[in-house]
C-alpha positions, 0 to 999 in steps of 0.5 A, spaced: 061 459 551 067 454 551 072 454 557 079 455 556 083 449 557 088 454 561 086 460 565 089 466 562 091 468 569 095 462 570 098 463 563 100 470 565 103 468 572 107 462 569 110 467 563 112 472 568 115 467 573 119 463 567 121 470 565 124 472 572 127 465 573 130 466 566 133 473 568 136 470 575 139 464 571 142 469 566 145 475 571 146 470 577 150 464 574 156 468 572 157 471 579 156 465 582 161 461 577 166 466 580 165 463 587 163 456 585 166 454 579 161 448 578 155 453 577 159 456 571 157 449 567 150 451 568 151 458 566 154 456 559 149 450 558 146 452 551 140 446 552 138 450 558 137 456 555 134 453 549 129 449 554 127 456 557 126 459 550 121 453 548 117 453 554 116 461 553 114 460 546 109 454 548 106 459 554 106 465 550 103 462 544 097 459 548 096 466 551 096 469 544 091 464 541 087 465 547 087 473 547 081 476 544 082 482 539 080 487 544 083 494 544 089 494 547 090 486 547 093 487 540 099 490 543 100 484 547 101 480 541 105 485 538 110 486 544 110 478 546 112 476 538 118 481 538 120 478 545 120 471 542 123 473 536 129 476 540 129 470 545 129 465 539 135 469 536 139 469 542 138 462 544 139 459 537 143 463 532 150 462 533 152 468 530 149 472 536 152 468 541 157 474 544 150 478 545 146 472 548 146 475 555 144 482 553 138 479 548 136 474 553 135 479 558 132 484 554 127 479 551 125 476 557 124 483 560 119 485 554 116 478 555 114 479 562 112 486 561 107 484 555 104 478 560 104 483 566 100 488 561 095 483 559 094 480 566 093 488 568 088 489 562 084 483 564 084 485 571 081 492 570 075 488 566 
């Protein structure tokens, strides 16, 4: 049996942590920018949003490829793919700029839920 290069637990924990970091960034920086104007610079940095999304894409793609087509794991792949499409759209489609925060929060939350469910299902087996 071939051993995975990156353990599934490490992928899921990394993905949930990245989603949490993304949520903290999206929700706290606008509040901090009122108090600390320099925080607003990082809140509006498009490259930072795109970097988060590309990291999520990388981690989740590896997780999807490693996921065996076991019952219930297909749900992970579908939910994670939908979440990634939402995140990619929010970060890279200028037409959605006005909805970027809402889409990013929804996509990051959905991705964290998908990885949490995948991790929980593996823990049961």
